[in-house]
N, C-alpha and C positions, 0 to 999 in steps of 0.2 A: 559140895557143889559139883554139878556134873560138868563134863568136859566142854560141852557146847556153851553152857552158861559162862564158864571161865573165859572161853574164847570171845564170846560176845562182849563181855566186860572189857577185855583188852582191846577189842576193836573200837568200842565206844571211847575209851581213854585215848587211843591213838587219834581218833577222829577229833576229839576236843583239842588235842595238842596241835593237830594240823590246822584246825580252824583258828586257833590263837596265833599260829605262825603266819597265816594268811592275813589276819587282821593287822598284825604288827607290820607286815610288809606293805599293806595298803596304806596304813597311817604314815609310815616313813616316806613313802612315795618314791623310793629308789627304783624299784623294778616291778611295775604292776603286772607284767606278764607272768612273772614267777609267782606272784600272789594268786593269780588265777589258777595256776597249776596246783598250789597248796590247797586252794579251796576245792578244786575237783578231787584231789586225793582225799581230803577230809570227807567229802560227800560219799565217795566210794567206800571208805572204811565204815561210814555210818550204815550204808546199805549192807555191807558184809556182816556187821554186828547184828543187825535185825534179822538177817537170813539165818545166822547161826542160832540166834535165840528162838526163832520159829522152828528151826530144825529140831532143837532140843525139846520144845513143847510138843511137837507132833509125834516124836518118838515116845515121849512120856504118855501121851494119850493112847497110842497103839499098844503100849506095853512092851515095846522093844527097847527098854531102858538098860538092857544088859550090855555090858562091854566085855569083850573078850581080852585075853592076855596080850594079844598083838597090838591093841590100841593103847595100851598103857605106857 
């Protein structure tokens, strides 16, 4: 797997966890404002995951798939 693909999977996993935290917080009804914060964080991590995935695909199309030793 390429570096961008690994990062995107981790961002998607974090997004799912943040969405679940938000859902639990909404259901418990203790602090809805904190649930909104978790929901926004989950959405931002979802966007970051798709950005990293598109970045990896565009590099693959261009043939710039080489990684130098400083990125490892």
